[in-house]
DSSP file (Angstrom, degrees, kcal/mol; ACC not computed):
  #  RESIDUE AA STRUCTURE BP1 BP2  ACC     N-H-->O    O-->H-N    N-H-->O    O-->H-N    TCO  KAPPA ALPHA  PHI   PSI    X-CA   Y-CA   Z-CA
    1    1 A X              0   0    0      0, 0.0    45,-1.8     0, 0.0     2,-0.3   0.000 360.0 360.0 360.0 122.5   11.5  -25.6   23.6
    2    2 A X        -     0   0    0     23,-1.9    23,-0.1    43,-0.2    47,-0.1  -0.967 360.0-132.7-149.4 158.1   13.5  -24.2   26.6
    3    3 A X  S    S+     0   0    0     45,-0.5     2,-0.5    -2,-0.3    23,-0.1   0.533  86.9  77.9 -92.2  -8.0   15.9  -25.7   29.1
    4    4 A X     >  -     0   0    0      1,-0.1     4,-2.2     2,-0.0     3,-0.4  -0.897  69.8-147.3-111.3 128.7   14.3  -24.0   32.0
    5    5 A X  H  > S+     0   0    0     -2,-0.5     4,-2.6     1,-0.2     5,-0.2   0.860  99.1  54.4 -60.5 -39.1   11.0  -25.4   33.5
    6    6 A X  H  > S+     0   0    0      1,-0.2     4,-2.0     2,-0.2    -1,-0.2   0.874 109.2  48.5 -66.1 -35.2    9.7  -21.9   34.5
    7    7 A X  H  > S+     0   0    0     -3,-0.4     4,-2.5     2,-0.2    -2,-0.2   0.880 110.7  50.7 -68.9 -39.7   10.1  -20.7   30.9
    8    8 A X  H  X S+     0   0    0     -4,-2.2     4,-2.7     2,-0.2     5,-0.2   0.927 111.0  48.6 -62.7 -44.3    8.4  -23.8   29.5
    9    9 A X  H  X S+     0   0    0     -4,-2.6     4,-2.6     1,-0.2     5,-0.2   0.914 111.0  50.5 -62.1 -41.4    5.5  -23.2   31.9
   10   10 A X  H  X S+     0   0    0     -4,-2.0     4,-2.6     2,-0.2    -2,-0.2   0.925 113.3  45.0 -62.4 -44.6    5.3  -19.5   30.9
   11   11 A X  H  X S+     0   0    0     -4,-2.5     4,-2.1     2,-0.2    -2,-0.2   0.916 112.9  50.9 -65.1 -42.5    5.2  -20.3   27.2
   12   12 A X  H  X S+     0   0    0     -4,-2.7     4,-0.9     1,-0.2    -2,-0.2   0.912 113.4  45.3 -62.3 -42.7    2.7  -23.1   27.6
   13   13 A X  H  < S+     0   0    0     -4,-2.6     4,-0.5    -5,-0.2     3,-0.5   0.903 112.1  52.5 -65.2 -42.3    0.4  -20.8   29.6
   14   14 A X  H  < S+     0   0    0     -4,-2.6     3,-0.3     1,-0.2    -2,-0.2   0.855 113.5  43.3 -61.8 -35.5    0.9  -18.0   27.1
   15   15 A X  H >X S+     0   0    0     -4,-2.1     3,-1.8     1,-0.2     4,-0.6   0.561  85.6  94.2 -90.1 -10.3   -0.1  -20.4   24.2
   16   16 A X  G >< S+     0   0    0     -4,-0.9     3,-1.6    -3,-0.5    -1,-0.2   0.883  81.1  56.6 -50.7 -43.4   -3.1  -22.0   25.9
   17   17 A X  G 34 S+     0   0    0     -4,-0.5    -1,-0.3    -3,-0.3    -2,-0.1   0.716  91.0  73.1 -64.1 -17.4   -5.6  -19.5   24.4
   18   18 A X  G <4 S-     0   0    0     -3,-1.8    -1,-0.3     2,-0.1    -2,-0.2   0.806 100.3-135.2 -65.3 -27.0   -4.4  -20.5   21.0
   19   19 A X    <<  +     0   0    0     -3,-1.6     2,-0.3    -4,-0.6    -3,-0.1   0.700  63.2 115.2  84.7  18.2   -6.2  -23.8   21.4
   20   20 A X  S    S-     0   0    0     -5,-0.5    -1,-0.3    -4,-0.1    -2,-0.1  -0.910  73.0 -98.7-119.1 147.9   -3.5  -26.1   20.1
   21   21 A X        -     0   0    0     -2,-0.3     2,-0.5    -3,-0.1    -1,-0.0  -0.352  34.1-144.8 -65.6 146.5   -1.6  -28.7   22.1
   22   22 A X        -     0   0    0     18,-0.0     2,-0.5   -10,-0.0    -1,-0.1  -0.947   8.1-159.5-114.0 129.7    1.9  -27.7   23.3
   23   23 A X        -     0   0    0     -2,-0.5     2,-0.2     2,-0.0    11,-0.0  -0.938  12.9-144.9-110.4 129.1    4.7  -30.2   23.5
   24   24 A X        -     0   0    0     -2,-0.5     2,-0.3   -23,-0.1   -15,-0.0  -0.612  17.1-179.0 -97.1 152.9    7.6  -29.4   25.7
   25   25 A X        -     0   0    0     -2,-0.2   -23,-1.9   -23,-0.1     3,-0.0  -0.984  15.7-159.0-145.9 140.1   11.3  -30.2   25.2
   26   26 A X  S    S+     0   0    0     -2,-0.3    24,-0.4   -25,-0.2     2,-0.3   0.455  74.2  29.4-100.4  -1.4   14.1  -29.4   27.7
   27   27 A X  S  > S-     0   0    0     22,-0.1     4,-2.6     1,-0.1     5,-0.2  -0.961  80.5-108.9-149.9 163.9   17.0  -29.5   25.3
   28   28 A X  H  > S+     0   0    0     22,-1.8     4,-2.7    24,-0.5     5,-0.2   0.926 120.4  50.7 -60.5 -44.9   17.9  -28.9   21.7
   29   29 A X  H  > S+     0   0    0     21,-0.5     4,-2.1     1,-0.2    -1,-0.2   0.904 112.5  45.9 -58.6 -45.3   18.4  -32.7   21.3
   30   30 A X  H  > S+     0   0    0      2,-0.2     4,-2.3     1,-0.2    -1,-0.2   0.884 111.0  53.3 -66.1 -40.0   15.0  -33.4   22.8
   31   31 A X  H  X S+     0   0    0     -4,-2.6     4,-2.5     2,-0.2    -2,-0.2   0.937 109.8  48.3 -61.2 -47.4   13.4  -30.6   20.7
   32   32 A X  H  X S+     0   0    0     -4,-2.7     4,-2.5     1,-0.2    -2,-0.2   0.915 111.3  49.0 -61.3 -43.8   14.8  -32.1   17.5
   33   33 A X  H  X S+     0   0    0     -4,-2.1     4,-1.1     1,-0.2    -1,-0.2   0.895 111.2  51.2 -65.0 -37.9   13.7  -35.6   18.4
   34   34 A X  H >< S+     0   0    0     -4,-2.3     3,-0.5     1,-0.2     4,-0.5   0.934 112.3  45.5 -62.6 -47.0   10.2  -34.3   19.2
   35   35 A X  H >< S+     0   0    0     -4,-2.5     3,-1.5     1,-0.2     5,-0.3   0.898 108.1  56.3 -62.6 -41.9    9.9  -32.4   15.9
   36   36 A X  H 3< S+     0   0    0     -4,-2.5    -1,-0.2     1,-0.3    -2,-0.2   0.711  96.6  64.8 -66.3 -21.7   11.2  -35.4   13.9
   37   37 A X  T << S-     0   0    0     -4,-1.1    -1,-0.3    -3,-0.5    -2,-0.2   0.700 106.9-134.4 -72.6 -18.2    8.4  -37.6   15.3
   38   38 A X  S <  S+     0   0    0     -3,-1.5    -1,-0.2    -4,-0.5     3,-0.1  -0.203  74.1  98.3  95.0 175.3    5.9  -35.3   13.5
   39   39 A X        +     0   0    0      1,-0.3     2,-0.4    -3,-0.1    -4,-0.1   0.516  57.3 128.7  84.1   4.9    2.7  -33.7   14.4
   40   40 A X        +     0   0    0     -5,-0.3    -1,-0.3     1,-0.1     3,-0.1  -0.786  32.1 179.0 -97.3 137.7    4.3  -30.3   15.1
   41   41 A X  S    S+     0   0    0     -2,-0.4    30,-0.6     1,-0.4     2,-0.3   0.683  71.7  14.1-108.1 -24.0    2.9  -27.2   13.4
   42   42 A X  E     -a   71   0A   0     28,-0.1     2,-0.5    75,-0.1    -1,-0.4  -0.983  64.6-148.0-148.5 142.3    5.2  -24.5   14.9
   43   43 A X  E     -a   72   0A   0     28,-2.4    30,-3.4    -2,-0.3     2,-0.6  -0.956   6.1-166.9-113.2 127.1    8.5  -24.7   16.8
   44   44 A X  E     -a   73   0A   0     -2,-0.5     2,-0.4    28,-0.2    30,-0.2  -0.972  18.3-174.6-111.1 118.7    9.4  -22.1   19.4
   45   45 A X  E     -a   74   0A   0     28,-2.9    30,-3.5    -2,-0.6     2,-0.3  -0.914  23.1-137.8-117.5 137.8   13.0  -22.4   20.3
   46   46 A X  E     -a   75   0A   0    -45,-1.8     8,-0.4    -2,-0.4    30,-0.2  -0.669  19.8-134.8 -81.1 148.1   15.1  -20.7   23.0
   47   47 A X  S    S+     0   0    0     28,-2.1     7,-2.4    -2,-0.3     2,-0.8   0.944  93.0  56.3 -69.5 -45.5   18.5  -19.7   21.6
   48   48 A X  S    S+     0   0    0      5,-0.2   -45,-0.5    27,-0.2     2,-0.3  -0.791  70.5 138.6 -95.8 108.7   20.4  -21.0   24.7
   49   49 A X        -     0   0    0     -2,-0.8   -22,-0.1   -47,-0.1   -23,-0.0  -0.975  51.9 -97.6-142.4 156.1   19.8  -24.7   25.4
   50   50 A X  S    S+     0   0    0    -24,-0.4     2,-2.3    -2,-0.3   -22,-1.8  -0.351  98.0   8.3 -71.9 160.7   22.0  -27.7   26.4
   51   51 A X  S    S+     0   0    0    -24,-0.1     2,-0.4   -23,-0.1    -1,-0.1  -0.413 138.1  19.6  69.1 -62.7   23.4  -30.1   24.0
   52   52 A X  S    S-     0   0    0     -2,-2.3   -24,-0.5     4,-0.0   -23,-0.1  -1.000  81.1-137.5-131.6 130.8   22.3  -28.2   20.8
   53   53 A X     >  -     0   0    0     -2,-0.4     4,-2.3   -25,-0.1     3,-0.3  -0.326  34.1 -96.1 -81.9 172.9   21.4  -24.6   20.9
   54   54 A X  H  > S+     0   0    0     -7,-2.4     4,-2.6    -8,-0.4    -7,-0.2   0.851 123.7  53.4 -60.5 -35.2   18.4  -23.1   19.1
   55   55 A X  H  > S+     0   0    0     -8,-0.4     4,-2.6     2,-0.2    -1,-0.2   0.892 108.5  49.5 -66.4 -37.6   20.4  -22.1   16.1
   56   56 A X  H  > S+     0   0    0     -3,-0.3     4,-2.3     2,-0.2    -2,-0.2   0.922 112.4  47.8 -64.9 -43.9   21.8  -25.6   15.7
   57   57 A X  H  X S+     0   0    0     -4,-2.3     4,-2.7     2,-0.2     5,-0.2   0.941 112.9  49.3 -62.8 -46.6   18.3  -27.1   15.9
   58   58 A X  H  X S+     0   0    0     -4,-2.6     4,-2.2    -5,-0.2    -2,-0.2   0.925 110.0  50.4 -58.3 -44.8   17.0  -24.6   13.4
   59   59 A X  H  X S+     0   0    0     -4,-2.6     4,-0.9     1,-0.2    -1,-0.2   0.918 112.2  48.0 -61.1 -43.9   19.9  -25.3   10.9
   60   60 A X  H >X S+     0   0    0     -4,-2.3     4,-1.0     1,-0.2     3,-0.9   0.942 111.0  49.6 -62.4 -48.0   19.2  -29.1   11.2
   61   61 A X  H 3< S+     0   0    0     -4,-2.7     3,-0.5     1,-0.3     6,-0.3   0.869 108.9  52.6 -59.5 -39.4   15.5  -28.7   10.6
   62   62 A X  H 3< S+     0   0    0     -4,-2.2    -1,-0.3     1,-0.2    -2,-0.2   0.673 104.3  57.7 -73.9 -16.6   16.0  -26.5    7.6
   63   63 A X  H << S+     0   0    0     -3,-0.9     2,-0.3    -4,-0.9    -1,-0.2   0.751  92.2  82.2 -81.8 -25.5   18.3  -29.1    6.0
   64   64 A X  S >X S-     0   0    0     -4,-1.0     4,-1.3    -3,-0.5     3,-0.8  -0.617  75.2-139.2 -85.8 137.8   15.7  -31.8    6.1
   65   65 A X  T 34 S+     0   0    0     -2,-0.3     4,-0.4     1,-0.2     3,-0.2   0.899 101.1  48.6 -59.8 -43.6   13.1  -32.0    3.3
   66   66 A X  T 34 S+     0   0    0      1,-0.2    -1,-0.2     2,-0.1    -4,-0.1   0.565 122.3  33.0 -81.6  -6.1   10.2  -32.9    5.6
   67   67 A X  T X4 S+     0   0    0     -3,-0.8     3,-1.2    -6,-0.3    -1,-0.2   0.379  87.9  98.9-121.5  -1.1   10.9  -30.1    8.1
   68   68 A X  T 3< S+     0   0    0     -4,-1.3    -2,-0.1     1,-0.3    -3,-0.1   0.831  90.1  41.1 -56.1 -35.3   12.3  -27.4    5.8
   69   69 A X  T 3  S+     0   0    0     -4,-0.4     2,-0.3     2,-0.1    -1,-0.3   0.438  84.4 119.2 -97.7  -0.5    9.0  -25.5    5.7
   70   70 A X  S <  S-     0   0    0     -3,-1.2     2,-0.1    -9,-0.2   -28,-0.1  -0.507  71.0-117.2 -67.3 124.7    8.1  -25.9    9.4
   71   71 A X  E     -a   42   0A   0    -30,-0.6   -28,-2.4    -2,-0.3     2,-0.4  -0.425  32.3-166.9 -67.3 136.5    7.8  -22.5   10.9
   72   72 A X  E     -a   43   0A   0     20,-0.3    22,-2.8   -30,-0.2    23,-1.2  -0.992   9.0-164.3-128.5 126.6   10.4  -21.8   13.7
   73   73 A X  E     -ab  44  95A   0    -30,-3.4   -28,-2.9    -2,-0.4     2,-0.5  -0.952  12.2-154.2-107.2 126.0   10.3  -18.9   16.1
   74   74 A X  E     -ab  45  96A   0     21,-2.5    23,-3.0    -2,-0.5     2,-0.3  -0.858  10.6-169.2-103.2 134.3   13.5  -18.3   17.9
   75   75 A X  E     -ab  46  97A   0    -30,-3.5   -28,-2.1    -2,-0.5     2,-0.4  -0.906   3.4-174.7-120.6 148.6   13.4  -16.6   21.4
   76   76 A X  E     - b   0  98A   0     21,-1.7    23,-3.3    -2,-0.3     3,-0.2  -0.999  27.9-165.9-144.7 146.3   16.2  -15.2   23.4
   77   77 A X  S    S+     0   0    0     -2,-0.4     3,-0.1    21,-0.2    21,-0.1   0.247  76.3  93.9-102.9   6.9   16.7  -13.7   26.8
   78   78 A X  S    S-     0   0    0      1,-0.2    -1,-0.1     3,-0.0    20,-0.1   0.474  93.6-117.9 -78.9  -1.3   20.1  -12.5   25.8
   79   79 A X        -     0   0    0     -3,-0.2    -1,-0.2    20,-0.2     2,-0.2  -0.201  57.7 -24.4  85.0 175.0   18.8   -9.1   24.8
   80   80 A X        +     0   0    0     -3,-0.1     2,-0.3    18,-0.1    -3,-0.0  -0.418  62.3 169.7 -65.6 126.1   18.8   -7.5   21.4
   81   81 A X     >  -     0   0    0     -2,-0.2     4,-2.6     1,-0.1     5,-0.2  -0.861  17.8-169.1-141.9  98.7   21.6   -8.9   19.3
   82   82 A X  H  > S+     0   0    0     -2,-0.3     4,-2.5     1,-0.2     5,-0.2   0.859  89.4  52.7 -63.4 -35.9   21.5   -7.9   15.6
   83   83 A X  H  > S+     0   0    0      2,-0.2     4,-2.2     1,-0.2    -1,-0.2   0.905 110.8  47.0 -64.3 -42.0   24.2  -10.4   14.6
   84   84 A X  H  > S+     0   0    0      2,-0.2     4,-2.4     1,-0.2    -2,-0.2   0.907 112.9  49.8 -65.7 -43.8   22.4  -13.2   16.3
   85   85 A X  H  X S+     0   0    0     -4,-2.6     4,-2.6     1,-0.2    -2,-0.2   0.918 109.8  50.9 -60.9 -43.1   19.1  -12.2   14.6
   86   86 A X  H  X S+     0   0    0     -4,-2.5     4,-2.4     1,-0.2    -2,-0.2   0.895 109.6  49.8 -65.3 -39.9   20.8  -12.0   11.3
   87   87 A X  H  X S+     0   0    0     -4,-2.2     4,-1.6     2,-0.2    -1,-0.2   0.917 111.2  50.6 -61.2 -43.0   22.3  -15.5   11.7
   88   88 A X  H  X>S+     0   0    0     -4,-2.4     5,-2.0     1,-0.2     4,-0.7   0.936 112.4  44.9 -62.1 -48.2   18.8  -16.8   12.6
   89   89 A X  H ><5S+     0   0    0     -4,-2.6     3,-0.8     1,-0.2    -1,-0.2   0.868 109.5  56.0 -65.3 -36.6   17.2  -15.2    9.6
   90   90 A X  H 3<5S+     0   0    0     -4,-2.4    -1,-0.2     1,-0.2    -2,-0.2   0.852 106.5  51.8 -61.9 -32.2   20.0  -16.4    7.3
   91   91 A X  H 3<5S-     0   0    0     -4,-1.6    -1,-0.2    -3,-0.2    -2,-0.2   0.631 127.8 -99.5 -78.6 -14.4   19.1  -20.0    8.6
   92   92 A X  T <<5 +     0   0    0     -3,-0.8   -20,-0.3    -4,-0.7    -3,-0.2   0.689  58.0 169.6 106.0  22.4   15.4  -19.5    7.7
   93   93 A X      < -     0   0    0     -5,-2.0    -1,-0.2     1,-0.1   -20,-0.2  -0.372  31.7-143.4 -63.5 145.3   13.8  -18.6   11.0
   94   94 A X  S    S-     0   0    0    -22,-2.8     2,-0.3     1,-0.3   -21,-0.2   0.828  78.9  -7.3 -77.9 -32.8   10.2  -17.4   10.7
   95   95 A X  E     -b   73   0A   0    -23,-1.2   -21,-2.5    -7,-0.0     2,-0.4  -0.979  57.4-145.8-159.5 158.3   10.6  -14.9   13.5
   96   96 A X  E     -b   74   0A   0     -2,-0.3     2,-0.4   -23,-0.2   -21,-0.2  -0.982  22.2-173.7-132.8 116.0   13.1  -13.8   16.1
   97   97 A X  E     -b   75   0A   0    -23,-3.0   -21,-1.7    -2,-0.4     2,-0.5  -0.884  15.7-145.6-117.3 141.8   11.8  -12.5   19.5
   98   98 A X  E     -b   76   0A   0     -2,-0.4   -21,-0.2   -23,-0.2     2,-0.2  -0.925  40.1 -88.1-106.2 132.0   13.6  -11.0   22.5
   99   99 A X  S    S+     0   0    0    -23,-3.3   -20,-0.2    -2,-0.5     2,-0.1  -0.498 106.1  57.7 -75.2 145.2   12.3  -11.7   25.9
  100  100 A X  S    S-     0   0    0     -2,-0.2     2,-0.3     1,-0.0    -2,-0.2   0.451  84.0-168.4 -76.4 142.8   10.3  -10.4   27.6
  101  101 A X        -     0   0    0     -2,-0.1     2,-0.6    -4,-0.1    -2,-0.1  -0.653  27.5-111.2-101.6 154.5    7.7  -11.0   24.8
  102  102 A X     >  -     0   0    0     -2,-0.3     4,-2.3     1,-0.2     3,-0.2  -0.759  24.9-145.9 -81.2 118.5    4.2   -9.6   24.4
  103  103 A X  H  > S+     0   0    0     -2,-0.6     4,-2.9     1,-0.2     5,-0.2   0.894  98.1  53.2 -52.7 -44.3    1.8  -12.5   24.9
  104  104 A X  H  > S+     0   0    0      1,-0.2     4,-2.3     2,-0.2    -1,-0.2   0.903 109.6  49.2 -62.3 -40.9   -0.7  -11.2   22.4
  105  105 A X  H  > S+     0   0    0     -3,-0.2     4,-2.6     2,-0.2    -1,-0.2   0.926 112.7  46.8 -61.7 -47.9    2.1  -10.9   19.8
  106  106 A X  H  X S+     0   0    0     -4,-2.3     4,-2.8     1,-0.2     5,-0.2   0.940 113.0  48.1 -62.8 -48.3    3.3  -14.4   20.4
  107  107 A X  H  X S+     0   0    0     -4,-2.9     4,-2.5     1,-0.2    -1,-0.2   0.900 113.2  48.5 -59.3 -41.7   -0.1  -15.9   20.3
  108  108 A X  H  X S+     0   0    0     -4,-2.3     4,-2.5    -5,-0.2    -1,-0.2   0.934 114.1  45.8 -63.3 -46.8   -1.0  -14.1   17.1
  109  109 A X  H  X S+     0   0    0     -4,-2.6     4,-3.1     2,-0.2     5,-0.2   0.921 113.5  48.1 -62.8 -46.7    2.2  -15.1   15.4
  110  110 A X  H  X S+     0   0    0     -4,-2.8     4,-2.6     2,-0.2     5,-0.2   0.927 112.9  48.7 -64.4 -44.7    2.0  -18.7   16.5
  111  111 A X  H  X S+     0   0    0     -4,-2.5     4,-2.3    -5,-0.2    -1,-0.2   0.923 114.3  45.1 -58.3 -47.0   -1.7  -18.9   15.3
  112  112 A X  H  X S+     0   0    0     -4,-2.5     4,-2.5    -5,-0.2     5,-0.2   0.923 115.0  47.8 -67.1 -44.1   -0.9  -17.4   11.9
  113  113 A X  H  X S+     0   0    0     -4,-3.1     4,-2.2     2,-0.2    -2,-0.2   0.888 112.5  48.4 -65.1 -37.3    2.2  -19.5   11.4
  114  114 A X  H  X S+     0   0    0     -4,-2.6     4,-2.4    -5,-0.2    -1,-0.2   0.908 113.0  48.1 -69.4 -41.2    0.4  -22.7   12.3
  115  115 A X  H  X S+     0   0    0     -4,-2.3     4,-2.5    -5,-0.2    -2,-0.2   0.910 112.9  47.6 -62.4 -43.1   -2.5  -21.9   10.1
  116  116 A X  H  X S+     0   0    0     -4,-2.5     4,-2.5     2,-0.2    -2,-0.2   0.891 111.7  50.7 -65.7 -40.2   -0.2  -21.0    7.1
  117  117 A X  H  X S+     0   0    0     -4,-2.2     4,-2.7    -5,-0.2     5,-0.2   0.942 111.0  48.5 -63.4 -45.5    1.8  -24.2    7.6
  118  118 A X  H  X S+     0   0    0     -4,-2.4     4,-2.2     1,-0.2    -2,-0.2   0.932 113.4  47.1 -60.4 -46.1   -1.3  -26.3    7.7
  119  119 A X  H  X S+     0   0    0     -4,-2.5     4,-2.4     1,-0.2    -1,-0.2   0.884 112.2  50.0 -61.7 -40.7   -2.6  -24.6    4.5
  120  120 A X  H  X S+     0   0    0     -4,-2.5     4,-2.6     2,-0.2    -2,-0.2   0.898 109.8  50.5 -65.5 -43.0    0.7  -25.0    2.8
  121  121 A X  H  X S+     0   0    0     -4,-2.7     4,-2.2     1,-0.2    -2,-0.2   0.918 111.6  48.9 -61.2 -43.2    0.8  -28.8    3.7
  122  122 A X  H  X S+     0   0    0     -4,-2.2     4,-2.1     2,-0.2    -2,-0.2   0.920 111.8  48.1 -63.3 -44.4   -2.6  -29.1    2.3
  123  123 A X  H  X S+     0   0    0     -4,-2.4     4,-2.8     1,-0.2     5,-0.2   0.894 110.1  52.7 -62.7 -41.9   -1.7  -27.3   -0.9
  124  124 A X  H  X S+     0   0    0     -4,-2.6     4,-2.4     1,-0.2    -1,-0.2   0.905 108.9  49.5 -60.5 -41.3    1.4  -29.5   -1.3
  125  125 A X  H  X S+     0   0    0     -4,-2.2     4,-2.2     2,-0.2    -2,-0.2   0.890 111.6  49.2 -64.0 -40.9   -0.7  -32.6   -0.9
  126  126 A X  H  X S+     0   0    0     -4,-2.1     4,-2.8     2,-0.2    -2,-0.2   0.916 111.3  48.8 -63.0 -45.1   -3.1  -31.3   -3.6
  127  127 A X  H  X S+     0   0    0     -4,-2.8     4,-2.9     1,-0.2     5,-0.2   0.914 111.7  49.8 -62.5 -43.5   -0.3  -30.4   -6.0
  128  128 A X  H  X S+     0   0    0     -4,-2.4     4,-2.3    -5,-0.2    -1,-0.2   0.915 111.4  48.3 -62.3 -41.9    1.3  -33.9   -5.5
  129  129 A X  H  X S+     0   0    0     -4,-2.2     4,-2.6     2,-0.2    -2,-0.2   0.928 113.0  48.5 -64.1 -45.2   -2.1  -35.6   -6.1
  130  130 A X  H  X S+     0   0    0     -4,-2.8     4,-2.6     1,-0.2    -2,-0.2   0.902 110.8  50.3 -63.9 -40.1   -2.6  -33.5   -9.3
  131  131 A X  H  X S+     0   0    0     -4,-2.9     4,-2.6     2,-0.2    -1,-0.2   0.915 111.5  48.1 -63.8 -39.7    0.9  -34.3  -10.5
  132  132 A X  H  X S+     0   0    0     -4,-2.3     4,-2.7     2,-0.2    -2,-0.2   0.918 112.6  48.7 -63.8 -42.4    0.3  -38.0   -9.9
  133  133 A X  H  X S+     0   0    0     -4,-2.6     4,-2.6     2,-0.2    -2,-0.2   0.896 111.4  50.2 -65.2 -37.7   -3.0  -37.8  -11.7
  134  134 A X  H  X S+     0   0    0     -4,-2.6     4,-2.6     2,-0.2    -2,-0.2   0.933 111.5  47.8 -66.7 -44.6   -1.4  -35.9  -14.6
  135  135 A X  H  X S+     0   0    0     -4,-2.6     4,-2.5     2,-0.2    -2,-0.2   0.915 112.8  49.0 -62.0 -40.8    1.3  -38.5  -14.9
  136  136 A X  H  X S+     0   0    0     -4,-2.7     4,-2.7     2,-0.2    -2,-0.2   0.921 112.1  48.8 -62.1 -42.6   -1.3  -41.3  -14.8
  137  137 A X  H  X S+     0   0    0     -4,-2.6     4,-2.5     2,-0.2    -2,-0.2   0.893 111.3  49.4 -66.5 -38.5   -3.3  -39.6  -17.5
  138  138 A X  H  X S+     0   0    0     -4,-2.6     4,-2.5     2,-0.2    -1,-0.2   0.921 112.5  47.8 -67.7 -40.6   -0.2  -39.1  -19.7
  139  139 A X  H  X S+     0   0    0     -4,-2.5     4,-2.1     2,-0.2    -2,-0.2   0.901 111.8  50.1 -67.0 -38.9    0.7  -42.8  -19.3
  140  140 A X  H  X S+     0   0    0     -4,-2.7     4,-2.4     2,-0.2    -2,-0.2   0.926 112.0  48.5 -61.5 -43.9   -2.9  -43.8  -20.1
  141  141 A X  H  X S+     0   0    0     -4,-2.5     4,-2.7     2,-0.2     5,-0.2   0.910 111.0  50.1 -62.3 -43.2   -2.9  -41.6  -23.2
  142  142 A X  H  X S+     0   0    0     -4,-2.5     4,-2.5     1,-0.2    -1,-0.2   0.891 111.0  49.0 -63.0 -38.3    0.4  -43.0  -24.3
  143  143 A X  H  X S+     0   0    0     -4,-2.1     4,-2.5     2,-0.2    -2,-0.2   0.902 111.9  48.3 -68.7 -40.1   -0.8  -46.5  -23.9
  144  144 A X  H  X S+     0   0    0     -4,-2.4     4,-2.5     2,-0.2    -2,-0.2   0.914 113.7  47.3 -66.4 -42.1   -4.0  -45.8  -25.9
  145  145 A X  H  X S+     0   0    0     -4,-2.7     4,-3.0     2,-0.2     5,-0.3   0.924 112.9  49.0 -64.8 -42.9   -2.0  -44.2  -28.7
  146  146 A X  H  X S+     0   0    0     -4,-2.5     4,-2.7    -5,-0.2    -2,-0.2   0.932 112.3  47.7 -61.8 -43.7    0.4  -47.1  -28.7
  147  147 A X  H  X S+     0   0    0     -4,-2.5     4,-2.3     2,-0.2    -2,-0.2   0.903 113.6  48.3 -64.4 -40.9   -2.4  -49.6  -28.8
  148  148 A X  H  X S+     0   0    0     -4,-2.5     4,-2.2     2,-0.2    -2,-0.2   0.933 114.4  44.5 -66.4 -46.5   -4.2  -47.7  -31.6
  149  149 A X  H  X S+     0   0    0     -4,-3.0     4,-2.3     1,-0.2     6,-0.4   0.904 112.9  52.4 -62.5 -40.3   -1.0  -47.4  -33.7
  150  150 A X  H  X S+     0   0    0     -4,-2.7     4,-1.8    -5,-0.3     5,-0.4   0.902 110.3  48.2 -65.6 -39.7   -0.1  -51.0  -33.0
  151  151 A X  H  < S+     0   0    0     -4,-2.3    -1,-0.2     1,-0.2    -2,-0.2   0.903 114.7  46.0 -64.4 -38.8   -3.6  -52.1  -34.3
  152  152 A X  H  < S+     0   0    0     -4,-2.2    -2,-0.2     1,-0.2    -1,-0.2   0.839 124.6  30.5 -74.7 -31.4   -3.3  -49.9  -37.4
  153  153 A X  H  < S-     0   0    0     -4,-2.3    -2,-0.2     2,-0.3    -1,-0.2   0.530 103.1-117.8-105.0 -10.0    0.2  -51.0  -38.3
  154  154 A X  S  < S+     0   0    0     -4,-1.8     2,-0.3    -5,-0.3    -3,-0.2   0.557  88.6  27.7  83.3   5.6    0.3  -54.5  -37.0
  155  155 A X  S    S-     0   0    0     -6,-0.4     2,-0.3    -5,-0.4    -2,-0.3  -0.966 101.0 -62.0-179.2 171.8    3.1  -53.7  -34.5
  156  156 A X        -     0   0    0     -2,-0.3     2,-0.2    -3,-0.1    -9,-0.1  -0.558  51.9-154.7 -74.0 127.8    4.7  -50.9  -32.5
  157  157 A X     >  -     0   0    0     -2,-0.3     4,-1.7   -11,-0.1     5,-0.2  -0.562  29.0-107.9 -99.9 167.2    6.0  -48.1  -34.5
  158  158 A X  H  > S+     0   0    0      1,-0.2     4,-2.1     2,-0.2     5,-0.2   0.848 118.6  58.4 -55.3 -37.1    8.7  -45.6  -33.9
  159  159 A X  H  > S+     0   0    0      1,-0.2     4,-2.1     2,-0.2    -1,-0.2   0.917 105.4  48.4 -65.3 -44.0    6.1  -42.9  -33.5
  160  160 A X  H  > S+     0   0    0      1,-0.2     4,-1.6     2,-0.2    -1,-0.2   0.868 111.0  51.5 -65.2 -37.7    4.4  -44.8  -30.6
  161  161 A X  H  X>S+     0   0    0     -4,-1.7     5,-2.9     2,-0.2     4,-0.5   0.890 108.6  50.1 -67.7 -37.8    7.7  -45.3  -28.9
  162  162 A X  H ><5S+     0   0    0     -4,-2.1     3,-1.4     3,-0.2    -2,-0.2   0.924 107.5  54.3 -65.9 -45.3    8.6  -41.6  -29.1
  163  163 A X  H 3<5S+     0   0    0     -4,-2.1    -1,-0.2     1,-0.3    -2,-0.2   0.880 108.4  49.7 -58.0 -38.9    5.2  -40.6  -27.6
  164  164 A X  H 3<5S-     0   0    0     -4,-1.6    -1,-0.3     2,-0.2    -2,-0.2   0.605 122.4-108.8 -76.7  -9.5    5.9  -42.9  -24.7
  165  165 A X  T <<5S+     0   0    0     -3,-1.4     2,-0.6    -4,-0.5    -3,-0.2   0.616  81.0 123.3  93.1  11.5    9.3  -41.4  -24.2
  166  166 A X      <       0   0    0     -5,-2.9    -1,-0.3    -6,-0.2    -2,-0.2  -0.942 360.0 360.0-110.9 118.7   11.3  -44.4  -25.4
  167  167 A X              0   0    0     -2,-0.6    -5,-0.1    -3,-0.1    -1,-0.1   0.459 360.0 360.0 -86.0 360.0   13.6  -43.7  -28.3
């Protein structure tokens, strides 16, 4: 995401060998809207953009649950600035690059970050599914125990209510 067409074209050309679609945005606001629509695996942001700068977009993305883990690479043509880099890392940037960038390095980082993000999303989905299955299994077990105790005693006992989590 960059406000200059020539920079967008350069980044798009640089990333073409990665083999993933590249979505352009010309401002921080447009970048944020693009990311929030979904389907983005890595965000590359220029620091200086109209409406919202790269740091503001980064801060917003890191506050939202569904974009908090999205890898963001911040790029700047302002030269080396340790304070700016420190602010970016404090906000949760995945990497901070100073232009001009080495195309091989950018492609390698983007490919690795996209792959890690995809794997993490898959693992999160698996953990969620296992958690749901565990909760369902616990509820099924509680119902079976409740039914068994109810059959044996002719009604629901305090023990069965405790197992289900109801005091």
